[in-house]
C-alpha positions in Angstrom: 12.5 10.8 -22.0 10.2 7.9 -20.9 7.8 8.2 -18.1 8.2 5.2 -15.8 5.1 3.7 -14.2 6.6 4.0 -10.7 6.7 7.8 -11.2 3.0 8.1 -11.7 -0.1 8.6 -9.6 -2.6 6.3 -11.2 -6.0 4.7 -10.9 -7.5 1.7 -12.8 -9.8 2.4 -15.8 -12.6 0.6 -14.0 -12.4 3.0 -11.0 -12.4 6.0 -13.3 -15.6 4.7 -15.0 -17.3 4.0 -11.6 -16.3 7.2 -9.7 -15.0 9.9 -12.1 -16.6 9.3 -15.5 -18.0 12.9 -15.5 -14.4 14.3 -15.2 -13.0 14.8 -18.7 -9.8 13.0 -19.5 -6.9 14.9 -20.9 -4.4 13.4 -23.3 -1.3 12.2 -21.5 2.0 10.6 -22.3 2.2 6.9 -22.8 4.2 5.6 -19.8 6.3 2.4 -19.8 7.3 -0.2 -17.2 10.8 -0.3 -15.7 11.8 -2.7 -18.4 10.4 -0.5 -21.2 7.1 -2.3 -21.9 4.2 0.1 -22.8 1.5 0.8 -20.2 -1.9 1.5 -21.7 -3.0 4.9 -20.6 -6.6 6.0 -21.3 -5.8 9.6 -20.2 -5.1 11.9 -17.3 -7.2 13.9 -14.8 -5.9 16.7 -12.6 -6.6 16.3 -8.9 -5.7 17.3 -5.4 -5.0 14.4 -3.1 -5.7 15.0 0.6 -4.1 12.9 3.3 -4.7 13.2 7.0 -2.1 11.5 9.3 -2.9 9.6 12.5 -2.0 12.7 14.4 -4.6 14.7 12.5 -2.2 16.7 10.3 -3.6 17.2 6.8 -1.4 17.5 3.7 -2.2 17.7 0.1 -0.5 17.3 -3.3 -1.6 18.6 -6.7 -1.1 15.9 -9.3 -2.0 14.4 -12.6 -3.6 11.0 -12.1 -3.2 8.7 -15.0 -6.0 6.3 -15.9 -4.5 3.0 -16.8 -6.2 0.1 -18.5 -4.5 -2.9 -16.9 -4.0 -1.4 -13.4 -5.5 -3.5 -10.5 -5.5 -0.9 -7.7 -4.7 2.8 -7.3 -1.0 3.7 -6.9 0.8 6.8 -5.6 4.2 7.8 -6.8 7.1 8.1 -4.5 7.1 11.9 -4.9 3.4 12.1 -3.9 4.0 9.8 -0.9 6.9 12.0 0.2 4.9 15.2 -0.3 2.0 13.7 1.8 4.3 12.5 4.5 3.8 8.8 3.9 7.5 8.3 3.2 10.4 10.3 4.7 11.8 12.9 2.3 15.2 11.0 2.2 13.5 7.7 1.4 15.0 5.1 0.7 18.1 6.5 2.5 16.3 7.7 5.6 18.1 7.1 8.9 16.2 5.5 11.8 18.0 6.3 15.0 16.1 4.0 17.3 13.0 1.9 17.5 11.4 1.6 20.9 9.0 -1.2 21.6 7.1 -1.7 24.8 6.1 -5.3 25.4 2.4 -6.0 25.9 1.1 -6.3 29.4 -0.4 -9.7 30.5 -3.9 -8.0 30.3 -3.2 -7.0 26.6 -1.9 -10.5 25.8 -5.1 -12.1 27.2 -7.2 -9.6 25.3 -5.3 -10.3 22.1 -5.7 -14.1 22.6 -9.4 -13.7 23.2 -9.8 -11.7 20.0 -7.9 -14.4 18.0 -10.0 -17.1 19.6 -13.2 -15.3 18.7 -12.0 -14.5 15.1 -10.7 -18.0 14.4 -12.4 -20.5 16.6 -11.5 -23.5 14.5 -7.8 -22.7 14.9 -7.7 -21.3 18.4 -10.1 -23.7 20.3 -7.7 -24.7 23.1 -6.8 -28.1 21.5 -3.5 -28.9 19.6 -4.8 -30.7 16.5 -2.8 -33.2 14.5 -1.8 -31.6 11.2 -2.2 -33.4 7.9 0.3 -33.3 5.0 4.0 -34.1 4.6 6.4 -33.8 7.6 7.6 -30.3 8.3 11.1 -29.6 9.7 12.1 -26.5 11.5 15.7 -25.5 11.9 16.7 -22.9 14.4 19.3 -20.3 13.6 21.7 -18.8 16.0 21.3 -15.0 16.5 
């Protein structure tokens, strides 16, 4: 049975060399992409991943982290994300009953606008500038 990349917790080889080079690599299976192409695995390290939610609840998962040669950034498997509470247990079939949104107050809108103006003064300078480039057409859709 093939191990698919999406089922792995993994870090790039470069991160392993920078942060974890003193941790001995174990031999691991050679994973493949969803279409069957091989993924170059340097090895595996055992780890406990700790995650603290916004409401200060800490969770952990024991996992084997694969060190992959061509990986650009760390990835967590769906199983680890569910265990840590990042994804609902029933994902992708979770039911959301209702989403409640409170519109921002006028004070919050003014504060947000001021922040944008400070972060991007060339764009939000109070003047509507002529745009360059080809014409752009917008077409509104009915709800």
